[in-house]
N, C-alpha and C positions, 0 to 999 in steps of 0.2 A: 267069663267072669261077669261081674256086675249084678244088678238086681234082676235083669231080664235076659233070658237066653233065647229070644225069639229068632234072632239072626246072629250068626257068627261070621267073623271076617278073619281070614288068615293072611299074614303078610310075610313074605320071604325077605324083604329088604326094609328093615326097621328104619334105617337112615333116610331112605327115600320117602317113607311114610311120614316121618317127622318133618321133613322139608316141605311137604305138600299139605300137611294137616290143616293149615290155616285156610286153604282153598277147597278143602274136601267138602262135598255136599252130596248126600244120597237121598233121592226122592223116595225110595222104598222105605227107608227108616223114618222119614218124615211122615209118610202116609200111615205107617204102623203106629207111630206115636199118636197121631191125630185120632186114629180109630180106637186105640186103647183109652185115650182121654174121653172120647164119646161114650164108650161102653161104661166107663166109670161114672159118668154123669147119669146115664140111664139107670145104672144100679143104685146110685145115690137117690135118684128121684123115686125109684120103686120102694126102697127101704125107709126113706125119711118122710115121704108124703103120707099123711093120714088118709087111709082108704079102708073101706069095708071089703069083705071078701069078694063081692061081685065086681067092685071097681078094680081090685087086684087082678082078677081073672081077665077083665077087659084090657087092662094094661098089658098083661102077658100076651093075650091074643093079638092086640095091636102091634106089639113088638115083633112077634113071630111072623105076622103077615106083612110087616113093613109099613104099617099104617100109623105108627107112633108119631105124634106131633112133636118133633124135635125142637121146634121153636119154643115150646112151653117148658122145656127142661132148664134153660138157662137164658141169660141175657143175649141179645142179638149181637153183642160184640165178640162172642166166642166163635172164632173162625172154624174150628173143627166141627161144631154143630151146624154152622151155616153151610159148609161144603158138603156134609153128609146129607143135609136136608135137600140140597139141589139135586 
């Protein structure tokens, strides 16, 4: 269910899950969420930044080659961008 079906979790003991839900933390889902947020910022920068055709192709090439300057996409306070840039 939900908006995203990237990962599914099955639980055989609902009561145990509810007892531990306040303590539950999954690094995998945190990393997936950060990566999705980063990809959204990249897409937003691509579509919302005024560029000519050559600049758009340069953007695509830089993205595909891993050369895109992630620090230029958003403020430095964005943790997802900072972590991906490192």
